Structures are given as structure tokens and as C-alpha cells.
C-alpha positions in Angstrom: 0.0 0.0 0.0 1.3 3.4 -1.0 2.0 6.3 1.4 -0.9 8.4 0.1 -3.4 5.5 0.4 -2.3 5.0 4.0 -2.8 8.7 4.7 -6.2 8.6 3.2 -7.3 5.6 5.2 -6.0 7.3 8.4 -7.9 10.5 7.5 -11.1 8.6 6.9 -10.7 6.9 10.3 -10.1 10.1 12.1 -13.1 11.8 10.5 -15.3 9.0 11.5 -14.1 9.2 15.1 -14.7 13.0 15.1 -18.3 12.4 13.8 -18.9 9.7 16.5 -17.7 12.0 19.3 -19.9 14.9 18.0 -22.9 12.6 18.1 -21.9 11.5 21.7 -21.7 15.2 22.7 -25.1 15.9 21.2 -26.7 13.0 22.9 -25.1 13.8 26.3 -26.3 17.4 26.1 -29.9 16.3 25.5 -29.9 14.4 28.9 -31.3 15.9 32.1 -27.9 16.2 33.8 -25.2 16.2 31.1 -21.7 15.2 32.3 -19.7 18.3 31.5 -16.3 16.6 32.2 -17.1 13.9 29.7 -18.2 16.5 27.1 -15.1 18.5 27.7 -12.9 15.4 27.3 -14.6 14.6 23.9 -14.1 18.2 22.8 -10.4 18.0 23.6 -10.1 14.8 21.6 -12.0 16.3 18.7 -9.6 19.3 18.6 -6.6 17.0 18.7 -7.9 14.9 15.9 -8.9 17.9 13.8 -5.3 19.2 14.1 -4.0 15.8 13.0 -6.4 15.8 10.1 -5.1 19.2 9.1 -1.5 18.0 9.2 -2.3 14.8 7.2 -4.1 16.8 4.5 -1.1 19.1 4.3 1.1 16.1 3.8 -1.1 14.7 1.1 -1.0 18.0 -0.8 2.7 18.2 -0.4 3.2 15.0 -2.3 1.3 16.1 -5.3 2.8 18.1 -8.1 1.2 21.3 -9.1 2.1 22.8 -12.5 
């Protein structure tokens, strides 16, 4: 498997995890007594993964040639 394909697979996985965590946050906030610590934890993870996604996208673009 090539480098770009591995990066794309990793990006897809991270985006899926971000979506899952956003759903968890929405469901937790709908409850009577939402757990703020848990929501904060998920938000921190989302920010970290978004930064990783940004870095991986930059690496993908770096490998392509633009004329």
C-alpha cells in the first residue's frame, strides 16, 4: 500500500471518530444532567484529531505536483 493511500485511510478513520464524538456530545447534552467533564474530554479529543487531520491533509497535498 502506498504512502498516500495509508494517509487517506487514516484521514477517513479520524473523520469517523470525530463524527462519532460529536454525536456522543449531542446525545449527552440532551440528557437531564449532562456530564460536563465527559463532554469537555470529547471536545479536547476532537480538537486534537482535527489538528491531526489538518496535518495529514497538508502532507497529502505536499506529495502532489502542481504545475
